[in-house]
N, CA and C atoms as a LAMMPS dump frame, in Angstrom:
ITEM: TIMESTEP
0
ITEM: NUMBER OF ATOMS
657
ITEM: BOX BOUNDS ff ff ff
-5.0000000000000000e+02 5.0000000000000000e+02
-5.0000000000000000e+02 5.0000000000000000e+02
-5.0000000000000000e+02 5.0000000000000000e+02
ITEM: ATOMS id mol type element x y z
1 1 1 N -14.324 93.599 -425.555
2 1 2 C -12.76 93.645 -425.546
3 1 3 C -12.299 93.652 -426.932
4 2 1 N -11.287 94.384 -427.315
5 2 2 C -10.536 94.506 -428.667
6 2 3 C -10.242 93.02 -428.974
7 3 1 N -10.449 92.668 -430.37
8 3 2 C -10.077 91.34 -430.914
9 3 3 C -8.68 90.981 -430.611
10 4 1 N -7.734 91.891 -430.565
11 4 2 C -6.327 91.723 -430.321
12 4 3 C -6.09 91.183 -428.931
13 5 1 N -7.003 91.528 -427.855
14 5 2 C -6.841 91.012 -426.508
15 5 3 C -7.507 89.803 -426.236
16 6 1 N -8.199 89.134 -427.296
17 6 2 C -8.766 87.907 -426.914
18 6 3 C -7.892 86.706 -427.079
19 7 1 N -8.113 85.48 -426.554
20 7 2 C -7.235 84.478 -426.6
21 7 3 C -7.436 83.591 -427.877
22 8 1 N -8.648 83.876 -428.616
23 8 2 C -8.845 83.03 -429.897
24 8 3 C -8.74 81.543 -429.575
25 9 1 N -9.343 81.089 -428.502
26 9 2 C -9.327 79.801 -428.166
27 9 3 C -10.832 79.23 -427.847
28 10 1 N -11.1 78.036 -428.382
29 10 2 C -12.531 77.707 -428.057
30 10 3 C -12.902 77.159 -426.698
31 11 1 N -11.786 76.952 -425.917
32 11 2 C -12.01 76.432 -424.491
33 11 3 C -12.937 77.491 -423.733
34 12 1 N -13.858 76.878 -423.051
35 12 2 C -14.823 77.816 -422.14
36 12 3 C -14.151 78.686 -421.259
37 13 1 N -12.996 78.165 -420.537
38 13 2 C -12.274 78.945 -419.595
39 13 3 C -11.551 80.134 -420.377
40 14 1 N -10.955 79.838 -421.612
41 14 2 C -10.433 80.825 -422.184
42 14 3 C -11.35 81.945 -422.561
43 15 1 N -12.608 81.61 -423.076
44 15 2 C -13.528 82.591 -423.275
45 15 3 C -13.999 83.437 -422.055
46 16 1 N -14.052 82.603 -420.896
47 16 2 C -14.434 83.274 -419.642
48 16 3 C -13.302 84.363 -419.288
49 17 1 N -11.986 84.112 -419.613
50 17 2 C -10.987 85.16 -419.386
51 17 3 C -11.145 86.275 -420.391
52 18 1 N -11.702 85.956 -421.595
53 18 2 C -12.021 87.143 -422.574
54 18 3 C -13.078 88.093 -421.849
55 19 1 N -13.91 87.536 -421.26
56 19 2 C -14.992 88.341 -420.71
57 19 3 C -14.739 89.022 -419.333
58 20 1 N -13.96 88.371 -418.438
59 20 2 C -13.586 88.922 -417.136
60 20 3 C -12.173 88.887 -416.717
61 21 1 N -11.374 88.777 -417.736
62 21 2 C -9.979 88.417 -417.328
63 21 3 C -9.111 89.785 -417.209
64 22 1 N -9.698 90.879 -417.601
65 22 2 C -8.952 92.189 -417.376
66 22 3 C -8.664 92.481 -415.83
67 23 1 N -7.603 93.119 -415.61
68 23 2 C -7.364 93.635 -414.333
69 23 3 C -8.481 94.402 -413.707
70 24 1 N -8.923 94.005 -412.47
71 24 2 C -10.027 94.646 -411.786
72 24 3 C -11.367 94.254 -412.057
73 25 1 N -11.512 93.563 -413.362
74 25 2 C -12.847 93.189 -413.634
75 25 3 C -13.656 92.224 -412.728
76 26 1 N -12.96 91.232 -412.241
77 26 2 C -13.581 90.275 -411.292
78 26 3 C -13.848 90.892 -409.881
79 27 1 N -12.981 91.918 -409.51
80 27 2 C -13.366 92.479 -408.321
81 27 3 C -14.509 93.624 -408.431
82 28 1 N -14.561 94.175 -409.517
83 28 2 C -15.823 94.92 -409.845
84 28 3 C -17.022 94.086 -409.787
85 29 1 N -17.051 92.933 -410.227
86 29 2 C -18.127 91.781 -410.19
87 29 3 C -18.408 91.571 -408.835
88 30 1 N -17.237 91.234 -408.033
89 30 2 C -17.436 90.912 -406.51
90 30 3 C -18.269 92.027 -405.811
91 31 1 N -17.95 93.317 -405.997
92 31 2 C -18.472 94.377 -405.399
93 31 3 C -20.007 94.605 -405.67
94 32 1 N -20.54 93.818 -406.887
95 32 2 C -22.005 93.842 -407.137
96 32 3 C -22.677 92.613 -406.709
97 33 1 N -22.001 91.705 -406.128
98 33 2 C -22.565 90.457 -405.686
99 33 3 C -23.693 90.671 -404.701
100 34 1 N -23.706 91.831 -403.897
101 34 2 C -24.715 92.043 -402.868
102 34 3 C -25.699 93.049 -403.287
103 35 1 N -25.792 93.35 -404.625
104 35 2 C -26.851 94.226 -405.202
105 35 3 C -26.354 95.358 -405.866
106 36 1 N -27.113 96.33 -406.414
107 36 2 C -26.626 97.362 -407.148
108 36 3 C -25.958 98.362 -406.483
109 37 1 N -24.947 98.904 -407.055
110 37 2 C -23.959 100.024 -406.515
111 37 3 C -23.895 101.188 -407.457
112 38 1 N -23.572 102.271 -406.895
113 38 2 C -23.261 103.563 -407.69
114 38 3 C -21.795 103.565 -407.956
115 39 1 N -21.495 104.336 -408.944
116 39 2 C -20.111 104.382 -409.431
117 39 3 C -19.173 104.793 -408.23
118 40 1 N -19.689 105.726 -407.422
119 40 2 C -18.816 106.203 -406.234
120 40 3 C -18.647 105.246 -405.207
121 41 1 N -19.708 104.241 -405.065
122 41 2 C -19.528 103.27 -404.044
123 41 3 C -18.478 102.225 -404.7
124 42 1 N -18.487 101.979 -405.782
125 42 2 C -17.502 100.98 -406.293
126 42 3 C -16.062 101.686 -406.121
127 43 1 N -15.922 102.839 -406.553
128 43 2 C -14.626 103.51 -406.373
129 43 3 C -14.125 103.611 -404.899
130 44 1 N -15.121 103.69 -404.054
131 44 2 C -14.763 103.758 -402.651
132 44 3 C -14.083 102.407 -402.076
133 45 1 N -14.71 101.313 -402.581
134 45 2 C -14.409 100.21 -402.06
135 45 3 C -13.311 99.311 -402.656
136 46 1 N -12.982 99.881 -403.844
137 46 2 C -11.801 99.099 -404.665
138 46 3 C -10.541 100.107 -404.725
139 47 1 N -9.877 99.876 -403.536
140 47 2 C -8.776 100.769 -403.374
141 47 3 C -7.703 100.685 -404.387
142 48 1 N -7.225 101.774 -404.924
143 48 2 C -6.171 101.811 -405.953
144 48 3 C -6.862 101.813 -407.255
145 49 1 N -8.085 101.714 -407.559
146 49 2 C -8.662 101.68 -408.756
147 49 3 C -9.004 103.102 -409.177
148 50 1 N -8.493 103.664 -410.292
149 50 2 C -8.8 104.954 -410.846
150 50 3 C -10.185 105.063 -411.402
151 51 1 N -10.781 106.196 -411.496
152 51 2 C -12.035 106.494 -412.115
153 51 3 C -11.962 106.062 -413.557
154 52 1 N -10.924 106.36 -414.351
155 52 2 C -10.77 105.969 -415.649
156 52 3 C -10.803 104.461 -415.878
157 53 1 N -10.087 103.732 -415.225
158 53 2 C -10.07 102.326 -415.243
159 53 3 C -11.448 101.738 -414.921
160 54 1 N -12.083 102.208 -413.865
161 54 2 C -13.469 101.645 -413.425
162 54 3 C -14.399 101.942 -414.531
163 55 1 N -14.329 103.007 -415.149
164 55 2 C -15.227 103.331 -416.243
165 55 3 C -14.975 102.266 -417.347
166 56 1 N -13.723 101.966 -417.865
167 56 2 C -13.433 101.043 -418.756
168 56 3 C -13.924 99.656 -418.456
169 57 1 N -13.716 99.228 -417.213
170 57 2 C -14.225 97.956 -416.775
171 57 3 C -15.74 97.744 -416.83
172 58 1 N -16.371 98.774 -416.347
173 58 2 C -17.85 98.804 -416.451
174 58 3 C -18.344 98.852 -417.81
175 59 1 N -17.845 99.491 -418.612
176 59 2 C -18.198 99.487 -420.051
177 59 3 C -17.978 98.205 -420.755
178 60 1 N -16.702 97.526 -420.384
179 60 2 C -16.522 96.156 -421.057
180 60 3 C -17.502 95.154 -420.503
181 61 1 N -17.723 95.177 -419.221
182 61 2 C -18.585 94.097 -418.619
183 61 3 C -20.037 94.383 -419.066
184 62 1 N -20.427 95.529 -419.292
185 62 2 C -21.771 95.828 -419.749
186 62 3 C -21.833 95.446 -421.221
187 63 1 N -20.767 95.635 -422.067
188 63 2 C -20.939 95.106 -423.37
189 63 3 C -20.801 93.554 -423.578
190 64 1 N -20.358 92.866 -422.624
191 64 2 C -20.201 91.49 -422.47
192 64 3 C -21.598 90.911 -421.864
193 65 1 N -22.391 91.718 -421.407
194 65 2 C -23.724 91.193 -420.868
195 65 3 C -23.676 90.774 -419.428
196 66 1 N -22.507 90.982 -418.615
197 66 2 C -22.253 90.594 -417.387
198 66 3 C -22.894 91.607 -416.329
199 67 1 N -23.006 92.912 -416.744
200 67 2 C -23.616 93.837 -415.862
201 67 3 C -24.503 94.716 -416.586
202 68 1 N -25.338 95.429 -416.004
203 68 2 C -26.309 96.415 -416.649
204 68 3 C -26.395 97.704 -415.845
205 69 1 N -26.841 98.792 -416.453
206 69 2 C -27.07 99.985 -415.844
207 69 3 C -28.681 100.167 -415.731
208 70 1 N -29.012 100.817 -414.634
209 70 2 C -30.465 101.217 -414.445
210 70 3 C -30.52 102.527 -413.603
211 71 1 N -31.604 103.281 -413.803
212 71 2 C -31.783 104.431 -412.879
213 71 3 C -32.769 104.134 -411.871
214 72 1 N -32.453 104.378 -410.559
215 72 2 C -33.329 104.157 -409.432
216 72 3 C -34.477 105.115 -409.551
217 73 1 N -35.651 104.79 -409.08
218 73 2 C -36.766 105.571 -409.196
219 73 3 C -36.621 106.735 -408.056
220 74 1 N -37.449 107.821 -408.249
221 74 2 C -37.463 108.869 -407.274
222 74 3 C -37.793 108.348 -405.967
223 75 1 N -37.189 108.918 -404.823
224 75 2 C -36.526 110.102 -404.716
225 75 3 C -35.041 109.911 -405.037
226 76 1 N -34.47 108.607 -405.108
227 76 2 C -33.018 108.544 -405.324
228 76 3 C -32.655 109.055 -406.794
229 77 1 N -33.295 108.678 -407.762
230 77 2 C -32.975 109.038 -409.14
231 77 3 C -31.559 108.976 -409.452
232 78 1 N -30.872 108.027 -409.129
233 78 2 C -29.364 107.924 -409.373
234 78 3 C -29.124 106.706 -410.345
235 79 1 N -28.085 106.825 -410.997
236 79 2 C -27.706 105.538 -411.852
237 79 3 C -26.85 104.561 -410.912
238 80 1 N -27.343 103.326 -411.219
239 80 2 C -26.539 102.212 -410.518
240 80 3 C -26.104 101.086 -411.485
241 81 1 N -25.17 100.417 -411.165
242 81 2 C -24.724 99.129 -411.99
243 81 3 C -25.154 97.869 -411.162
244 82 1 N -25.463 96.99 -411.861
245 82 2 C -25.764 95.704 -411.172
246 82 3 C -25.538 94.563 -412.077
247 83 1 N -25.51 93.195 -411.571
248 83 2 C -25.112 92.128 -412.268
249 83 3 C -26.474 91.605 -412.844
250 84 1 N -26.227 91.16 -414.273
251 84 2 C -27.515 90.615 -414.838
252 84 3 C -27.675 89.198 -414.263
253 85 1 N -28.941 88.484 -414.505
254 85 2 C -29.037 87.221 -413.971
255 85 3 C -27.874 86.335 -414.361
256 86 1 N -27.531 86.339 -415.586
257 86 2 C -26.352 85.605 -416.022
258 86 3 C -25.088 85.925 -415.347
259 87 1 N -24.86 87.272 -415.033
260 87 2 C -23.741 87.687 -414.27
261 87 3 C -23.511 87.026 -412.944
262 88 1 N -24.78 86.984 -412.19
263 88 2 C -24.772 86.326 -410.918
264 88 3 C -24.43 84.902 -410.858
265 89 1 N -24.433 84.33 -411.966
266 89 2 C -24.073 82.746 -412.127
267 89 3 C -22.667 82.532 -411.943
268 90 1 N -21.769 83.722 -411.858
269 90 2 C -20.369 83.52 -411.714
270 90 3 C -19.992 83.191 -410.204
271 91 1 N -20.956 83.452 -409.244
272 91 2 C -20.574 83.452 -407.876
273 91 3 C -19.975 82.129 -407.403
274 92 1 N -20.307 80.92 -407.848
275 92 2 C -19.523 79.679 -407.532
276 92 3 C -18.116 79.731 -407.891
277 93 1 N -17.74 80.469 -408.951
278 93 2 C -16.399 80.523 -409.474
279 93 3 C -15.605 81.359 -408.328
280 94 1 N -16.135 82.4 -407.77
281 94 2 C -15.558 83.163 -406.78
282 94 3 C -15.329 82.215 -405.521
283 95 1 N -16.125 81.477 -405.295
284 95 2 C -16.056 80.702 -403.881
285 95 3 C -14.95 79.56 -404.184
286 96 1 N -14.947 78.963 -405.381
287 96 2 C -13.871 77.989 -405.486
288 96 3 C -12.564 78.69 -405.595
289 97 1 N -12.399 79.633 -406.22
290 97 2 C -11.123 80.543 -406.437
291 97 3 C -10.729 81.014 -405.138
292 98 1 N -11.67 81.497 -404.398
293 98 2 C -11.287 81.98 -403.043
294 98 3 C -10.806 80.963 -402.042
295 99 1 N -11.391 79.747 -401.984
296 99 2 C -10.847 78.617 -401.239
297 99 3 C -9.528 78.227 -401.652
298 100 1 N -9.417 78.197 -403.139
299 100 2 C -8.131 77.705 -403.5
300 100 3 C -6.947 78.622 -403.072
301 101 1 N -7.263 79.94 -403.437
302 101 2 C -6.25 80.921 -403.213
303 101 3 C -5.803 81.118 -401.894
304 102 1 N -6.837 80.819 -400.776
305 102 2 C -6.483 81.012 -399.51
306 102 3 C -5.377 79.992 -399.02
307 103 1 N -5.197 79.04 -399.694
308 103 2 C -4.095 78.078 -399.378
309 103 3 C -2.803 78.525 -399.842
310 104 1 N -2.734 79.559 -400.529
311 104 2 C -1.415 79.97 -401.07
312 104 3 C -0.532 80.609 -399.874
313 105 1 N 0.733 80.149 -399.688
314 105 2 C 1.592 80.609 -398.715
315 105 3 C 1.699 82.186 -398.819
316 106 1 N 1.413 82.855 -399.917
317 106 2 C 1.55 84.275 -399.915
318 106 3 C 0.303 85.018 -399.706
319 107 1 N -0.78 84.365 -399.314
320 107 2 C -2.062 84.959 -399.023
321 107 3 C -2.008 85.733 -397.739
322 108 1 N -2.148 86.942 -397.665
323 108 2 C -2.206 87.69 -396.383
324 108 3 C -3.624 88.265 -395.959
325 109 1 N -4.277 87.645 -395.053
326 109 2 C -5.571 87.88 -394.657
327 109 3 C -5.551 89.208 -393.831
328 110 1 N -4.694 89.778 -393.633
329 110 2 C -4.646 91.119 -392.818
330 110 3 C -4.729 92.293 -393.75
331 111 1 N -4.721 92.052 -395.036
332 111 2 C -4.78 93.234 -396.023
333 111 3 C -6.238 93.801 -395.91
334 112 1 N -6.454 95.005 -396.38
335 112 2 C -7.852 95.686 -396.415
336 112 3 C -8.854 94.588 -397.149
337 113 1 N -10.038 94.782 -396.576
338 113 2 C -11.113 93.997 -397.205
339 113 3 C -12.402 94.723 -397.203
340 114 1 N -13.191 94.641 -398.26
341 114 2 C -14.431 95.427 -398.184
342 114 3 C -15.507 94.753 -397.644
343 115 1 N -16.673 95.514 -397.216
344 115 2 C -17.818 94.93 -396.702
345 115 3 C -18.476 93.788 -397.493
346 116 1 N -18.562 93.923 -398.766
347 116 2 C -19.035 92.837 -399.719
348 116 3 C -18.079 91.577 -399.675
349 117 1 N -16.796 91.852 -399.708
350 117 2 C -15.941 90.807 -399.736
351 117 3 C -15.86 90.031 -398.457
352 118 1 N -16.028 90.546 -397.303
353 118 2 C -16.209 89.786 -396.064
354 118 3 C -17.314 88.862 -396
355 119 1 N -18.458 89.596 -396.656
356 119 2 C -19.725 88.704 -396.578
357 119 3 C -19.596 87.463 -397.624
358 120 1 N -19.007 87.813 -398.669
359 120 2 C -18.72 86.617 -399.654
360 120 3 C -17.75 85.608 -399.085
361 121 1 N -16.795 86.084 -398.312
362 121 2 C -15.952 85.109 -397.61
363 121 3 C -16.749 84.259 -396.714
364 122 1 N -17.667 84.689 -396.117
365 122 2 C -18.518 83.876 -395.09
366 122 3 C -19.189 82.772 -395.937
367 123 1 N -19.684 83.079 -397.118
368 123 2 C -20.378 82.007 -397.976
369 123 3 C -19.329 81.002 -398.513
370 124 1 N -18.119 81.476 -398.656
371 124 2 C -17.06 80.706 -399.218
372 124 3 C -16.448 79.644 -398.129
373 125 1 N -16.209 80.284 -396.937
374 125 2 C -15.433 79.415 -395.913
375 125 3 C -16.251 78.77 -394.886
376 126 1 N -17.539 79.001 -394.865
377 126 2 C -18.547 78.348 -394.063
378 126 3 C -18.409 76.821 -393.876
379 127 1 N -18.331 76.248 -392.7
380 127 2 C -18.243 75.077 -392.415
381 127 3 C -19.656 74.393 -391.844
382 128 1 N -20.322 73.715 -392.581
383 128 2 C -21.744 73.19 -392.144
384 128 3 C -21.687 72.332 -391.068
385 129 1 N -20.57 71.718 -390.977
386 129 2 C -20.451 70.656 -389.899
387 129 3 C -20.448 71.267 -388.611
388 130 1 N -19.74 72.33 -388.45
389 130 2 C -19.512 73.136 -387.292
390 130 3 C -20.814 73.745 -386.881
391 131 1 N -21.7 74.116 -387.924
392 131 2 C -22.762 74.866 -387.716
393 131 3 C -24.167 74.024 -387.469
394 132 1 N -23.884 72.667 -387.198
395 132 2 C -25.025 71.721 -387.063
396 132 3 C -25.977 72.202 -385.998
397 133 1 N -27.233 72.248 -386.362
398 133 2 C -28.373 72.622 -385.454
399 133 3 C -28.347 74.118 -385.239
400 134 1 N -27.506 74.913 -385.768
401 134 2 C -27.494 76.286 -385.541
402 134 3 C -28.613 77.009 -386.218
403 135 1 N -29.172 77.949 -385.512
404 135 2 C -30.212 78.837 -386.355
405 135 3 C -29.984 80.307 -385.659
406 136 1 N -29.574 81.158 -386.57
407 136 2 C -29.147 82.448 -386.157
408 136 3 C -29.408 83.581 -387.264
409 137 1 N -29.508 84.8 -386.796
410 137 2 C -29.563 85.977 -387.675
411 137 3 C -28.715 87.008 -387.067
412 138 1 N -27.636 87.213 -387.917
413 138 2 C -26.781 88.299 -387.493
414 138 3 C -26.773 89.677 -388.256
415 139 1 N -26.519 90.75 -387.705
416 139 2 C -26.332 91.915 -388.565
417 139 3 C -25.106 92.412 -388.282
418 140 1 N -24.602 92.963 -389.416
419 140 2 C -23.309 93.535 -389.398
420 140 3 C -23.245 94.975 -390.04
421 141 1 N -22.902 95.882 -389.239
422 141 2 C -22.924 97.395 -389.641
423 141 3 C -21.436 97.734 -389.873
424 142 1 N -21.138 97.699 -391.184
425 142 2 C -19.738 97.93 -391.593
426 142 3 C -19.548 99.256 -392.397
427 143 1 N -19.434 100.212 -391.502
428 143 2 C -19.422 101.658 -392.017
429 143 3 C -20.859 101.915 -392.431
430 144 1 N -20.982 102.35 -393.798
431 144 2 C -22.272 102.767 -394.334
432 144 3 C -23.012 101.363 -394.801
433 145 1 N -22.448 100.354 -394.803
434 145 2 C -23.078 99.066 -395.244
435 145 3 C -23.769 98.308 -394.168
436 146 1 N -24.919 97.895 -394.383
437 146 2 C -25.675 97.171 -393.555
438 146 3 C -26.058 95.785 -394.14
439 147 1 N -25.517 94.57 -393.452
440 147 2 C -25.59 93.272 -393.939
441 147 3 C -26.236 92.363 -393.02
442 148 1 N -26.981 91.441 -393.516
443 148 2 C -27.672 90.495 -392.745
444 148 3 C -27.184 89.09 -393.065
445 149 1 N -26.869 88.222 -392.079
446 149 2 C -26.212 86.843 -392.36
447 149 3 C -27.136 85.985 -391.573
448 150 1 N -27.757 84.902 -392.203
449 150 2 C -28.583 83.909 -391.559
450 150 3 C -27.908 82.462 -391.771
451 151 1 N -28.189 81.767 -390.829
452 151 2 C -27.54 80.339 -390.806
453 151 3 C -28.771 79.522 -390.167
454 152 1 N -29.211 78.459 -390.917
455 152 2 C -30.163 77.593 -390.661
456 152 3 C -30.002 76.284 -391.535
457 153 1 N -30.261 75.236 -390.84
458 153 2 C -30.222 73.873 -391.618
459 153 3 C -28.816 73.702 -392.36
460 154 1 N -27.878 74.121 -391.729
461 154 2 C -26.546 73.945 -392.268
462 154 3 C -26.218 74.754 -393.512
463 155 1 N -27.022 75.858 -393.652
464 155 2 C -26.952 76.684 -394.984
465 155 3 C -26.676 78.182 -394.374
466 156 1 N -25.783 78.802 -395.041
467 156 2 C -25.587 80.281 -394.839
468 156 3 C -26.012 81.095 -395.992
469 157 1 N -26.453 82.3 -395.616
470 157 2 C -26.945 83.247 -396.601
471 157 3 C -26.484 84.717 -395.995
472 158 1 N -26.014 85.511 -396.976
473 158 2 C -25.684 86.856 -396.648
474 158 3 C -26.05 87.831 -397.661
475 159 1 N -26.717 88.957 -397.32
476 159 2 C -27.182 89.878 -398.235
477 159 3 C -27.379 91.231 -397.583
478 160 1 N -27.495 92.249 -398.303
479 160 2 C -27.862 93.575 -397.64
480 160 3 C -29.207 93.546 -396.905
481 161 1 N -29.298 94.344 -395.995
482 161 2 C -30.615 94.275 -395.228
483 161 3 C -30.532 95.09 -393.962
484 162 1 N -31.72 95.319 -393.232
485 162 2 C -31.74 96.139 -392.111
486 162 3 C -31.45 95.08 -390.965
487 163 1 N -30.723 95.644 -390.037
488 163 2 C -30.19 94.785 -388.968
489 163 3 C -31.055 94.861 -387.503
490 164 1 N -32.039 95.64 -387.658
491 164 2 C -32.855 95.886 -386.316
492 164 3 C -33.377 94.597 -385.818
493 165 1 N -33.807 93.484 -386.612
494 165 2 C -34.475 92.378 -386.196
495 165 3 C -33.512 91.225 -385.944
496 166 1 N -32.241 91.456 -385.97
497 166 2 C -31.311 90.409 -385.86
498 166 3 C -31.038 90.128 -384.419
499 167 1 N -30.565 88.953 -384.149
500 167 2 C -30.334 88.326 -382.878
501 167 3 C -29.124 89.133 -382.168
502 168 1 N -28.123 89.365 -382.916
503 168 2 C -26.909 90.115 -382.569
504 168 3 C -26.594 91.019 -383.672
505 169 1 N -26.011 92.079 -383.293
506 169 2 C -25.534 93.184 -384.309
507 169 3 C -24.088 93.482 -383.968
508 170 1 N -23.111 93.376 -384.973
509 170 2 C -21.684 93.574 -384.957
510 170 3 C -21.539 94.878 -385.672
511 171 1 N -20.975 95.939 -384.985
512 171 2 C -20.543 97.109 -385.57
513 171 3 C -19.059 97.366 -385.564
514 172 1 N -18.503 97.355 -386.774
515 172 2 C -17.058 97.255 -386.798
516 172 3 C -16.67 97.43 -388.304
517 173 1 N -15.416 97.909 -388.638
518 173 2 C -14.86 97.922 -389.983
519 173 3 C -14.777 96.505 -390.527
520 174 1 N -14.996 96.333 -391.728
521 174 2 C -14.878 94.981 -392.207
522 174 3 C -13.455 94.185 -392.021
523 175 1 N -12.465 95.047 -391.792
524 175 2 C -11.121 94.532 -391.368
525 175 3 C -11.052 93.867 -389.989
526 176 1 N -11.906 94.543 -389.037
527 176 2 C -11.932 94.11 -387.723
528 176 3 C -12.772 92.795 -387.714
529 177 1 N -13.829 92.747 -388.599
530 177 2 C -14.517 91.415 -388.597
531 177 3 C -13.79 90.295 -389.029
532 178 1 N -13.014 90.625 -390.05
533 178 2 C -12.009 89.556 -390.586
534 178 3 C -11.002 89.109 -389.479
535 179 1 N -10.524 90.162 -388.607
536 179 2 C -9.51 89.682 -387.576
537 179 3 C -10.283 88.843 -386.69
538 180 1 N -11.458 89.053 -386.382
539 180 2 C -12.145 88.155 -385.36
540 180 3 C -12.542 86.835 -385.849
541 181 1 N -12.942 86.882 -387.074
542 181 2 C -13.435 85.504 -387.71
543 181 3 C -12.317 84.717 -388.284
544 182 1 N -11.431 85.232 -388.929
545 182 2 C -10.295 84.443 -389.56
546 182 3 C -8.968 84.537 -388.656
547 183 1 N -8.779 85.67 -388.195
548 183 2 C -7.465 85.723 -387.348
549 183 3 C -7.709 85.328 -385.916
550 184 1 N -8.987 84.943 -385.458
551 184 2 C -9.459 84.58 -384.179
552 184 3 C -8.854 85.642 -383.178
553 185 1 N -8.949 86.86 -383.449
554 185 2 C -8.546 87.88 -382.496
555 185 3 C -9.635 87.922 -381.377
556 186 1 N -9.142 87.913 -380.09
557 186 2 C -10.254 87.887 -378.91
558 186 3 C -11.139 89.148 -379.155
559 187 1 N -12.367 88.802 -378.917
560 187 2 C -13.481 89.805 -379.073
561 187 3 C -13.216 91.071 -378.099
562 188 1 N -12.862 90.65 -376.839
563 188 2 C -12.642 91.709 -375.853
564 188 3 C -11.474 92.557 -376.205
565 189 1 N -10.561 92.044 -376.941
566 189 2 C -9.401 93.011 -377.336
567 189 3 C -9.884 94.014 -378.24
568 190 1 N -10.663 93.423 -379.479
569 190 2 C -11.268 94.382 -380.446
570 190 3 C -12.095 95.346 -379.874
571 191 1 N -13.074 94.832 -378.842
572 191 2 C -13.816 95.868 -378.168
573 191 3 C -13.104 96.897 -377.381
574 192 1 N -12.106 96.37 -376.543
575 192 2 C -11.245 97.448 -375.919
576 192 3 C -10.389 98.3 -376.79
577 193 1 N -10.122 97.974 -377.916
578 193 2 C -9.523 99.053 -378.951
579 193 3 C -10.532 99.945 -379.561
580 194 1 N -11.795 99.611 -379.284
581 194 2 C -12.815 100.532 -379.816
582 194 3 C -13.181 100.218 -381.371
583 195 1 N -12.667 99.156 -381.891
584 195 2 C -12.857 98.749 -383.261
585 195 3 C -14.07 97.948 -383.414
586 196 1 N -14.687 97.332 -382.437
587 196 2 C -15.843 96.443 -382.566
588 196 3 C -16.726 96.702 -381.42
589 197 1 N -18.119 96.655 -381.762
590 197 2 C -19.114 96.725 -380.704
591 197 3 C -20.072 95.684 -381.004
592 198 1 N -20.509 94.951 -379.945
593 198 2 C -21.406 93.786 -380.107
594 198 3 C -22.577 94.029 -379.376
595 199 1 N -23.803 93.992 -380.051
596 199 2 C -25.063 94.276 -379.441
597 199 3 C -25.99 93.006 -379.507
598 200 1 N -26.602 92.602 -378.409
599 200 2 C -27.543 91.481 -378.44
600 200 3 C -26.958 90.168 -377.958
601 201 1 N -27.07 89.062 -378.614
602 201 2 C -26.601 87.695 -378.174
603 201 3 C -25.167 87.524 -378.457
604 202 1 N -24.357 87.83 -377.574
605 202 2 C -22.979 87.895 -377.719
606 202 3 C -22.44 86.401 -377.952
607 203 1 N -22.91 85.395 -377.23
608 203 2 C -22.644 83.993 -377.275
609 203 3 C -22.792 83.496 -378.858
610 204 1 N -24.048 84.064 -379.404
611 204 2 C -24.097 83.677 -380.766
612 204 3 C -23.153 84.017 -381.72
613 205 1 N -22.574 85.273 -381.527
614 205 2 C -21.541 85.613 -382.427
615 205 3 C -20.157 84.921 -382.149
616 206 1 N -19.982 84.631 -380.89
617 206 2 C -18.852 83.794 -380.474
618 206 3 C -18.792 82.333 -381.194
619 207 1 N -20.066 81.914 -381.187
620 207 2 C -20.323 80.531 -381.86
621 207 3 C -20.077 80.664 -383.387
622 208 1 N -20.696 81.835 -383.883
623 208 2 C -20.546 81.939 -385.317
624 208 3 C -19.129 82.031 -385.793
625 209 1 N -18.258 82.692 -385.073
626 209 2 C -16.972 82.964 -385.456
627 209 3 C -16.203 81.42 -385.568
628 210 1 N -16.661 80.525 -384.812
629 210 2 C -16.103 79.142 -384.879
630 210 3 C -16.539 78.378 -386.303
631 211 1 N -17.411 78.93 -387.006
632 211 2 C -17.955 78.183 -388.212
633 211 3 C -16.756 78.516 -389.365
634 212 1 N -15.762 79.297 -389.092
635 212 2 C -15.017 79.654 -390.225
636 212 3 C -13.387 79.586 -389.87
637 213 1 N -12.652 78.637 -390.596
638 213 2 C -11.365 78.577 -390.34
639 213 3 C -10.637 78.497 -391.634
640 214 1 N -9.457 79.201 -391.82
641 214 2 C -8.785 79.282 -393.092
642 214 3 C -8.139 77.949 -393.314
643 215 1 N -8.019 77.41 -394.585
644 215 2 C -7.568 76.134 -394.847
645 215 3 C -5.962 76.101 -394.75
646 216 1 N -5.409 74.926 -394.546
647 216 2 C -3.986 74.812 -394.522
648 216 3 C -3.428 75.257 -395.787
649 217 1 N -2.195 75.65 -395.557
650 217 2 C -1.42 76.333 -396.685
651 217 3 C -0.937 75.014 -397.546
652 218 1 N -0.856 75.345 -398.864
653 218 2 C -0.337 74.349 -399.684
654 218 3 C 1.195 74.093 -399.662
655 219 1 N 1.661 72.887 -399.987
656 219 2 C 3.028 72.573 -400.03
657 219 3 C 3.803 72.477 -398.663
């Protein structure tokens, strides 16, 4: 980042904003939390972000050591961007920020949400008390994205993966999953609208939905 854009402040939080405080930077990082992505994938899932600005953010984050580029081996042979080990360490910051911001009276959970974002929200809003004794493996087919969520011993994990071996598979746009999990939209309504299909242990997904509740609004 140009020196004129820095805060010139010894506070660690201030330097953190030097590194990731530019508009879109944190959302670019968010989209890399589930693994490497191509430029076109990032552009597709970050609505409103121009190719020029995305290029600038990627270059800045790479210069700061937060992300790195590499070329996938054949037959893919495409360039991808991924977080460095140090870059991944920012995940708890996202979780705390997400829980805090969800209490804002201005937060609108019905706005568009990406596949990676809904998975990150599961890790952020998960209530281990409600999930006591739960052991489950759920697959989510969110457009072109395949995600696997596991719950065991009061711990949740979410990552990219094949869904064939899951106990239940949910096929839906990320926004429909958000409507079911956070808006508590009836599953039969979403299925009737054709926006969601549930394969396998339906009762398991119904219980999974109860693990997540948005916090009370502030003030």
